[in-house]
TORDOVEX-954682 format. One line per field, with one value per residue (C-alpha): residue in three letters; x, y, z. Coordinates in Angstrom, 1 decimal. Example, Ala and Ser with C-alpha at 12.3 -4.5 7.8 and 13.67 -1.06 7.14 Angstrom:
<pavexs>
r <- c(Ala,Ser) $
X <- c(12.3,13.7) $
Y <- c(-4.5,-1.1) $
Z <- c(7.8,7.1) $
</pavexs>
This chain:
<pavexs>
r <- c(Met,Thr,Thr,Thr,Leu,Ile,Thr,Gly,Ala,Asn,Lys,Gly,Leu,Gly,Leu,Glu,Thr,Ala,Arg,Arg,Leu,Val,Lys,Ala,Gly,His,Thr,Val,Tyr,Val,Gly,Ala,Arg,Asp,Ala,Glu,Arg,Gly,Gln,Ala,Ala,Ala,Val,Glu,Leu,Gly,Ala,Arg,Phe,Val,Gln,Ile,Asp,Val,Thr,Asp,Gly,Asp,Ser,Val,Glu,Ala,Ala,Ala,Glu,Phe,Val,Arg,Ala,Asp,Ala,Gly,Arg,Leu,Asp,Val,Leu,Val,Asn,Asn,Ala,Gly,Ile,Ala,Gly,Ala,Gly,Lys,Pro,Val,Gly,Glu,Val,Thr,Gly,Ala,Asp,Met,Gln,Thr,Thr,Tyr,Asp,Thr,Asn,Val,Phe,Gly,Val,Val,Arg,Val,Thr,His,Ala,Phe,Leu,Pro,Leu,Leu,Glu,Ala,Ser,Val,Ala,Pro,Val,Val,Val,Asn,Val,Ser,Ser,Gly,Leu,Gly,Ser,Pro,Ala,Ala,Cys,Ala,Asp,Pro,Gly,Arg,Ile,Glu,Phe,His,Val,Thr,Leu,Leu,Asp,Tyr,Asn,Ser,Ser,Lys,Thr,Ala,Leu,Val,Met,Ile,Thr,Ser,Gln,Tyr,Ala,Lys,Ala,Tyr,Pro,Ala,Ile,Arg,Phe,Asn,Ala,Val,Asp,Pro,Gly,Tyr,Thr,Ala,Thr,Asp,Leu,Asn,Gly,His,Gln,Gly,Ser,Asn,Thr,Val,Glu,Glu,Gly,Ala,Glu,Ile,Ile,Val,Arg,Met,Ala,Val,Ile,Gly,Ala,His,Gly,Pro,Thr,Gly,Gly,Phe,Phe,Asp,Lys,Ala,Gly,Pro,Val,Val,Trp) $
X <- c(76.2,74.0,73.4,73.0,72.3,73.0,71.9,74.1,77.0,79.9,80.4,79.3,77.0,76.4,80.1,80.7,77.7,79.0,82.4,80.9,78.6,81.5,83.5,80.5,80.6,78.0,78.2,77.6,76.4,77.5,74.8,75.7,74.8,78.4,80.0,83.6,83.0,80.9,83.4,86.3,84.3,83.5,87.1,88.2,85.7,85.9,82.3,80.4,79.2,75.8,74.9,71.6,69.9,66.9,65.2,65.3,62.9,64.9,68.1,66.4,64.9,68.3,70.0,67.4,67.9,71.7,71.3,68.7,71.2,74.2,72.7,69.1,67.9,68.4,68.6,69.1,68.1,69.4,67.6,70.3,70.4,69.1,69.5,69.4,66.8,66.5,67.7,65.3,63.2,59.8,58.0,60.3,60.0,58.2,56.3,59.1,61.5,59.3,59.1,62.9,63.5,60.7,61.8,64.9,64.0,60.5,59.7,63.2,62.7,59.4,61.0,63.8,61.7,59.2,61.8,63.5,60.5,60.6,64.3,63.6,60.7,63.2,65.2,64.6,65.1,64.7,65.4,64.8,66.3,65.2,67.5,65.3,66.2,65.2,64.0,61.3,59.8,57.0,57.4,61.1,60.6,57.9,60.1,62.1,64.5,65.7,68.0,65.4,63.2,65.7,65.9,63.1,63.3,59.9,61.0,63.7,62.0,58.6,60.2,61.8,58.4,56.8,59.6,58.7,55.1,56.1,58.2,55.1,52.9,55.4,55.8,52.1,51.8,54.8,55.0,57.6,60.0,61.6,61.0,62.4,63.3,66.4,67.8,71.6,71.6,73.3,76.2,79.0,78.5,78.4,74.7,75.1,78.6,80.2,78.7,77.2,78.4,78.5,81.1,80.0,81.2,78.8,75.9,76.2,75.9,72.1,71.9,74.2,72.4,69.0,70.4,71.5,68.4,67.3,63.9,62.9,63.8,61.3,59.4,57.5,59.6,61.7,64.9,68.1,71.1,69.2,66.1,62.7,62.5,59.8,57.0) $
Y <- c(52.2,51.3,47.4,46.2,42.7,42.0,38.7,37.1,39.3,37.1,38.2,40.6,43.4,42.2,42.1,45.6,47.0,45.5,47.0,50.5,50.3,49.0,52.0,54.2,53.0,50.3,47.1,44.8,41.2,39.3,36.9,33.9,30.3,29.1,29.3,29.2,32.0,34.1,33.9,34.8,37.8,39.0,38.8,40.6,43.5,43.7,42.6,39.8,36.6,35.1,31.9,32.3,30.3,32.4,29.3,27.6,28.9,27.3,28.9,32.3,32.1,31.0,34.0,36.3,34.8,35.3,39.0,39.5,38.0,39.8,43.3,43.4,45.2,45.7,49.1,48.2,45.0,44.6,41.8,41.1,37.3,36.3,33.7,34.1,31.5,28.8,30.9,29.1,30.3,31.4,28.3,25.9,27.4,24.9,25.5,23.9,26.4,29.2,27.8,27.6,31.1,32.6,30.5,32.7,35.9,36.4,33.9,34.3,38.1,37.5,34.8,37.1,40.2,38.4,37.0,40.3,42.6,42.5,43.5,46.3,47.6,47.8,50.4,54.2,54.5,51.1,50.8,47.8,47.7,45.1,44.5,44.2,44.9,47.1,43.7,43.8,47.0,46.3,49.7,49.3,45.8,47.1,49.9,48.8,51.7,50.2,47.2,45.5,45.1,42.6,40.3,37.8,35.7,34.5,33.5,36.0,39.1,38.3,37.5,41.0,42.6,40.7,42.0,45.6,45.0,43.2,46.3,48.6,46.4,46.3,50.0,50.7,48.1,49.4,53.3,53.6,51.4,52.8,50.0,50.6,48.5,49.3,48.6,48.4,48.4,45.9,45.0,42.5,39.7,35.9,36.2,37.1,35.6,39.0,40.4,43.5,47.0,48.4,47.5,46.2,49.6,51.4,48.9,49.1,52.8,52.9,50.1,52.0,55.3,53.8,51.9,55.2,57.3,57.3,57.9,60.7,59.1,57.9,54.7,52.3,53.4,51.8,53.6,53.4,55.7,58.3,58.4,56.7,53.8,53.9,51.6) $
Z <- c(25.9,22.8,22.5,19.1,17.6,13.9,12.5,9.7,10.9,10.3,6.7,4.0,4.8,8.3,9.2,7.7,9.6,12.8,12.1,11.7,14.7,17.0,15.7,16.6,20.2,20.2,22.1,19.1,19.3,16.2,15.3,13.2,12.7,12.5,15.9,14.6,12.0,14.3,17.1,14.7,13.5,17.0,18.1,14.8,15.5,19.3,19.5,21.3,19.6,20.0,18.1,16.3,13.5,12.4,11.0,14.4,17.1,20.0,18.7,18.5,22.0,23.4,21.7,23.2,26.7,26.3,25.5,28.2,30.8,29.4,28.8,30.1,27.0,23.2,21.6,17.9,16.1,12.5,10.8,8.1,7.8,4.4,1.5,-2.2,-2.8,-5.4,-8.3,-10.7,-13.6,-12.4,-13.8,-12.0,-8.5,-6.2,-3.0,-1.2,-2.7,-1.5,2.0,2.2,1.1,3.2,6.3,6.4,4.7,6.2,9.0,10.3,10.7,12.6,14.8,15.8,16.2,18.3,20.6,21.1,21.4,25.2,25.2,22.7,24.7,27.7,25.6,25.8,22.0,20.3,16.5,14.2,10.7,8.3,5.3,2.2,-1.4,-4.3,-5.8,-3.2,-4.7,-7.1,-8.7,-9.2,-10.7,-13.1,-14.5,-17.6,-16.9,-13.6,-13.0,-10.8,-13.9,-15.4,-12.3,-12.1,-9.0,-7.7,-4.2,-3.4,-4.8,-3.2,0.2,0.2,-0.7,2.2,4.5,3.7,4.6,7.8,8.7,8.1,10.3,13.2,12.9,13.3,16.2,18.1,17.6,20.3,18.2,15.0,12.4,8.9,5.9,3.8,0.4,0.3,-3.5,-5.7,-3.4,-4.0,-1.4,-1.2,-1.8,-5.5,-6.2,-5.6,-8.8,-7.3,-8.3,-4.8,-2.3,1.2,2.6,0.2,0.8,4.6,4.7,4.6,7.2,9.6,8.9,9.9,12.8,14.5,13.9,17.6,19.0,16.7,13.4,10.8,11.2,8.9,5.8,3.1,2.4,0.3,0.3,-1.7,0.5,0.4,-2.0,-4.8,-3.7) $
</pavexs>
């Protein structure tokens, strides 16, 4: 049985990814900060709930200990938890705004990955999927013909760029683990006030696809539903 943890899995892309992976036969740990919502999602899906706040090191370590005691290993980690950031014009973004956004979108991924690395290394075919965004692609954001060009968010966009580089560095350091970043596309979720053009079912497709690549899949890449993301 494949064991999978998804952070931020009580709604949106995380919930849909959990739904699809449960259907594929995974034992899924629904990771969420809010215990009531997380438990409800787990019951709905036939999954297991683990409370985890990616901005809190103690919470992350407790979640890792729970999965270690419960399963002994982790086969798939989906770092999905993220926040939209301050939503301010570039010149109004403060250092504190940047810290808040990075604490979840960047440092949170590192906290979770660091805590779960021993459990991933206990797997025969470990996989990590980091949910980034096309807004994290410098090439896409510089192309006037792309939608990303028109979205100027200093904290959010740069945090997703950093996440792609973090993915690359982990992939080089841990060649036995498949590390990849994904862009779900402009998906209608709470993160953007449900303004996206993709449904969560469409957005989750690339997350699920990369979660099931197995030991011989790509690593160190950045992918959307069409293939490698321009970088």
